[in-house]
N, C-alpha and C positions, 0 to 999 in steps of 0.2 A: 537718282537716276538722271533727272533733267540736268543737274549740274555736271554730271559726268559727260553727257552728250555735248554740252556747251564747251567743255574742256577739249573734247575730241575735235569739235568743229574749229577750234582756234589753233590747232596744230599747224595748219597751213594758212598763209595769207590768202585772201580772196583771189588775188591775181594768179597765184599758183594753182588754186582749185580750178579756175577758169581755163588755164592752160592745159591742165590734165583732162578736163572735159572736152576741150577742142581736139586734143590728140586722140582721145578715145573715140570721139565721133568720126574722125578721119579714118581710123582703123575700121570702124563699122561700115563706113561708106565704101572703102576698098573691098571689104569682104562681100558686101552686097553686089558689087560689080563682078567679083569672082563667081558668086553664086549664079548670077544671071548667065555667065558664060558656061558654067557647068550644066545648068538646067537645059541649055540649048544643045548640049552634047548627047551622046548615045545613051547615057545612063538616066537621063531626065532627073527625077527626084528620088534617089535611093535613100535608105534609112540613115546613112551617115550624113548625107547632105541635109536631110530633114532635121536631124538633131542640131547640126551647125546653124541652120536657119533659125530654129527655135531659140538656141542660145544667143544668137545675135539679136533677136527680137527682145529677149529678156534684158540684155545689156542695154539696148536702146531705151527701154522703159526706165531702167535705173539712171541712165544719163539724163533723161528728161526730168525725172524726179529731182536729181541732184542739182540740175540747172535751176529749177523752180525754187528749191530751197536756198540756193546761193543768191538768187535775185531777191527773194523775200528778206533775207538778212541784210541786203544792201538798201532796203527801203526804210525811210523814216517811219517810226511808229504812228499808227492812226490815233487820233485824239481819244477815241473810245478805249484804246488799249492803255493809255496813260493813266486814266482815272482809276 
């Protein structure tokens, strides 16, 4: 299973992964601005908007995790990991 994960991780070069992370982050930023405008409107926070905010929050967490994984792969191994 670990070997399969490594193969999946190598499908895209790190620069392409970083570009995808940036684009996704920009989408979330725009959605957040849209949410702010909608929450100041007459409907405040209805069920649909709540779900969209929750989905954006989950996506943000996934982006953060992916960015950390990408950064960790770019780091040289710690000496204790080599032994």
